[in-house]
N, C-alpha and C positions, 0 to 999 in steps of 0.2 A: 573784400580785403580783410575785414575783421575776422572772418572764418579762417583765412590763411594764417593770420597772426596767431590765433588761438591754436591752430594745428602746429605751427612752428614752435610755440612755447611748450606745447605738449611733447613735441619731438625732443627738445632740449631737456625737459624734465624727465623723460624716459631714459634714465641713466643709472641702471642698477650697478654698473661697474665703477661709478663715481669718477668718470673721466673729467679732467679739467677742460678739455677741448673736445667737441664733437665735430663730425664731418660737416662741412658747409653743405647747404642744400643744393647749391648750383655751382658746379665746377669742382676744382680740386683744392683741398686745404681744410682748415679747421676754423671753428668759431668758438669763442669762450662759452662754456656751459655751466661752470660753477664759479664761486667767488674767487677761487685760486687762479683760474684762467683769466678772469677779469683783472685781478691784481697784477698778474704777469704782463698782460697786455697794457695796462695803464702805466706800469713801470717802464716798459719798452718805449711807449710813446713819450713819456716824460723825459727819459734820457735822450731820445732823439731831439726833442725840442731844446733841451739844455745844451747839447752839442751844437745844434744849429745856431743858438744864440751866442755861441763863442766866436763866431766869425762875423765879419762885416765887409763892407765894400772895399776897404783898403787892405784886406788880408791877401797876402801873396798865395799863389796856387799851392806851394808846398805846405803852408800853414793850414789851408783849407783841407788838404788831403790828410794831414796829421791830426787835426782837431775835429774833423767831421766825417770825411769819407771812410777812413780806416775804422774809427769806432762804430760808425753806422753799419759797416760791413760785418764787423765782429758781433755787434748786438743782434743783427738780423739772423746770423747763423746760430747764435745762442738761443734766440727766440724760437726758431724753427726746431731746434733740437729739443727744447722743453716741450713744445707742442707735440712733437712726434713721440716723446717718451711718456707723456701724460695724457695723450688723446687717443681717439680711435685710430685704427690703421687707415691711412689715406687711400682714397680711390675716387674716381670720377663719379659724380652723382648729379642728376638733373631732376630736382624736385624731391618731394617727400618719398622716402623708401616705400616700396610696395610691401604688402604683407608677406609675399613669397620671399622677397629679399631678406626680410627680417628673420624668417625661419631658417634660412641657409647659413646664417652667422654662427 
């Protein structure tokens, strides 16, 4: 397990293009790789929590939609756009990239 963590950290640190987000090791998507990516991710989570705290059990459905669902949808779209613009191009990946895959880039 420790060896895998060291390899994962080395994968994230191997970032000469200075991407904010690198491809996830398993599946499709991104993981924060630099402080800017972590800051955007923390801001996204903090805003979602803030919007979630604005609703309670007595909130009518239209208020829940306007104060949580709609902003969460917008924030998620914005977050994906930022990750796409500042990260590696997304593709399906399962595990650490092989040496041959790295040379093809």
